[in-house]
N, C-alpha and C positions, 0 to 999 in steps of 0.2 A: 504493499500500500504506500503511495507517495506520502512524503513527510507532511505536506500541506493537509492532506486528509486527516492525519493524526492530530495535527493542531486543531483542526475543527471538531474532532471528536473529544479532545480534551476540553475544549471551550464548552462544548455542550454538557459534558460531564460536570464541570465546575458550576455552570449555571443551574443544572439539575440539582446539584448538591446544595446549592444556596436556597433554592425554592423548597426543596424537601425539608431542610433544616428549619426554615421558617414555619412551614406547616406543622411540623412536629412540636416545636417549642412554642410558638405564639399560639397555635391551635389549642394547646393545653390551657393556657391562661385566658384565651378567649372563651373556652368552655366554662371556666370558673366565673368569668364575668357574666356569661348568659344566666348562670344559676343564681348569681348574687341578687338580682332583683326580685326573685320568687321566694327568698328566704325571709321569714318573718322575724326570727330571733336576732336581736341586735348583736349579741356576742358572737353568734355563728357568722353573721355578715362580716363583722370585723376580723374574725379569724380567716375567713375566705379572702378578704382583701389583703391582709397582711401576708398571706401565703404566696401571693404573686407579686406583691410590691417590690421586692428586691430584684426580680428577674425579668419583668415584662419588657423593660426598655432594651435590655441586651438581646432579648429574643427577636425584637423588631429590627435589629441590625441586619439580620439575614434578608429581610425584605429590601433593604437598601442595596445590599450586594447583588440581589437577584435583578432588581430593576435596573441599576447601573450597569450590570453585566450584560443584560439583554441589549441595551442601547449600544454599548461598545463593541460587543462581540458579534451580535446579529442585528445590525441597524435596520436592515430591510424588514425583518420580522417585527421589530419595534414599530416602524413606520406603518405597517399594515395593521397590526393588532390594536395599537392604542386608539386610532380613531374608531375602530369598530366598537369598542367598550369604553368610550370616554365616560358616559354617565355612571356605570357601576364603579369605575375606578375613582371618580371624583366623590361619589358617595362613600366609598370605602375609606378614602383618606380623611375625609371630614369626620367620619365616625371614629377613626383611630385618634384624631385630635380630641374629640369629645370624650372618648374613653380614657385617654391619658389624663385629662383635666379632672374627670370625675374620680379616678383612682388616686390621683395625687392630693387633691384638695378635700376629700370627704371627711377627714378628721378635723377640718377647720370649720365645718358646719356648726352652727350654733344651737341646733335642736335636733332631736331624734327624728322628727318629721322631715326636716330638711335632708338629713343623712339618708333617710329611706328614699326620698325623691332623687337624690344624686345616684343612689345605688340602682334605682330603676332606670335612670338614664344611662348608666354604665351598661346595664344589661341589654338595653335596646341598642345601643351603639355596637356592642359585641355581636349581637345577632345580625346586625346590618353588615358588619365586616365579614363575618362568616358566610352570609348569604351572597354578598357581592362577589367574594372569591370563588364560590361555587359557580355562580352564573358566568363569570369570566372563563372558568375552566370549561363549562359546557359549551360556551360559544366557540372557544378554540377547537375543542374536539369536533363539534359539528361542522366546522369550516367557516372560513372568512372569505367573502367576495373580494376578488383581487384581479387586476389585469395589469400586466407589464410591471409588476412589483409595486403597484399602488392600490390602495383600498378603494373600492368603487361601490360600497353598499350605502345604505340610508342611515346607519348608525343605530338602528333598533333591532337588528337581527338576533341580539342576545335575548330579546323579550320573546321567548318561545317556551313550549313545554319541556323540552329536553334540558335547556339551560336552567330553567327554574327548578326542575327536579334535581340537577346536580347541586344547586344551592341548598336545597332541602337535605340532601344526603350529607353534605359537608357540615351543615348546622347540627344535624343529629350526631354525626361523628365527633364534632367538637364538644357537645354535650357529654358524650361518653368519655372523652379524655379528661374533661373537667371533673367528672365524678371520680374517675380513677385517681386523679391528682389529689382530690380531697380525702379519698380513702387513705392515701399514703401519708398525707401531711397534717391530718387532723385527728382528733379523738372524740370519744363521747357520742352524743346523739348525731352529730354531723357526720362522724365517721361511719356510723351504722347506716345512716340514710344514704349516704354515698355509695356504699356497698350494694344496697338494694337496688338503687337506680342503675348502677353500672352493670349489674347482672342482666337487668332487662334490656338496657340499651345495646349491650353486646350483641344479642340476637337480632334486635331491630336494625342495627347498623349493618350487619353482615347480610341480612335479607335485602335491605336497600341497595347495597353494593352489588349483590348478585343480579338484581333487576336491572341496575345501571349497566352492567357488563353486557346483559342480553339486549338491552335497548341500543347500546353503543354498536353492537355487531350488526344491527339492522340499518345503521346510518350510511354504511359504505361497504361495498363488496370487499374492499381491501381489509377493513376492519374485521369483517366476518371470516375472511380467509385466515387471518392471523390468530384470531381468538378461538378458532376451532382446531388449531394445531395441537396435537397431543403433547408436544414437548413444552407448550406454554401453559395450556389450561390445566393439565393433570397435576403438575407440581404445585400450581397456584391453589387448586382446590385442597390438596393434601396439606400444604403449609398453612392455609387459612383454618382448616380443621384442627391442626396441632396447636396454632395460636389460640384458637377459641377454647380448646381443652385446657391449655396452660393458664389462660385468663381465669377460668373458673377455679382451677386448682390453686391458683394464687391466693384466693380468699380464704383458703384453709391453711395457708402458710404464715409464719411469722414475718416474712419478708413482704411488707405491705406495698413494696414498689413493683412487685411482679405483675399484678393485673394491668398497671399502666404501661409497663414495658411490652406486654403482650398486645395491648391495644395500639401502641405505636408501631409494633411489628406488622399489624394489619394495614395501617396507613402506608408503611413502606411497601408492602406487597401490592397495595392498590396503585401506588404511584409507579412501581416497577412495571405492572401490568399495562398501565396507560402508556409509559414510554416505549414498551415492546410493541404495543399496538400501533402507535404512531410512526415509529421509526422507518425511514430516515426523514419523515416530514417534521418540520417545525411549526409551520402554520398550514394545516390542511386547507384546501384539498391538494395544492400543488407545490407550495414552497418547501423546499428541502433545506437541510442544514447547510449543505455546501453552497446553494444558491443565495442563502440569507446571510452567510458569513462576511465579516469585514476582511480586509487584507491580512495576509499572513503576519506582517510586521506589527499591525495593531493587535492581532490576537496574541501574539508572543508577548508583547508589552502587557497586555491585561492579564495574561496567565501568571506572569511574574508578580503582578500586584495581588492576585488572588492567592498565589503561594505564600505571600507574606501575611495577608489580612486574614485568611482562614484559620491558620493556627492561632493567631492572636485572639480571634473572635471565639474560637472553641475553647481557649484557655480562660477567657473572661467568663464565658457561660459556665464552664465547669467549676471555676473558682467561686462564682456567685452561688451556685447550687451548694457547694461544699460548705461555704461560710454560713449560709442560712438553712442548713439541713436540720432535720428533726421535726417533731410534731408541734403544731401551732396550738397554744393553749389560749382559748377565748378570754379576753379581758375587756370589760366595758370601759369605755373612755367618753 
């Protein structure tokens, strides 16, 4: 394989790793944020907020890496995809700002009623972020109208049943991750409630994912051909079953992080399945990785930057989790 093709594949891998890291890390605290507004007990809400307060901003660093990497590594894909999903992206970024403000300033509220309202706003913003991300993913998989490397749609193609269903699947999945996180990081009634909800959401999420895979196969003959290959679908089913079994077994273990890790494994599996289905397309139905890539010099320059920033970001994430590890004990403030 020519060296330039390897550079393109490495660039795609770096971009995919950034996006997947964001989904896994920020998806977890988005799930906690979604649950926050529906919790009546003030001490439980404070424990939930404190469990993600030290780590949420580092988690969102991966979103910056992913967005900047797409622009620099695959500028044609950026130019085609962004106009197609302007509104979901704008709503997502505004919701991220609202969510950050609500999480940072909730303890400065002067009354319990105001704190409850801020938590409800945080929950709504988290729901909106998760839903918009799923809609963007659905619009990408379904395909973006393009001609000669330029977007030529109306800007509303994302508003369809498949994209909205993808938004629903991602929101439910984030709810699942959020409950698994709270099961790991909290104790008492919140710990027990999170376990009950996570056990139900596990089956619900995997059912929705299975339906999504079947629906995706009907969108394009190329998708159907890839998803019906035994080398792809059979290992995916076996691994999903093993992760589900490990998820439920984790609730009988003293290692309370196991259910979360198994749930994250399901997300990794779903992401890998999507990548294997789309490859070598970057923006369906026609734009491939090679066609969308920037010049080799630009890609080499960006890969050096990724090689420096990724370990630093991973270290920062790991150090933050390590410093603020342990169970959260609810304290009224």
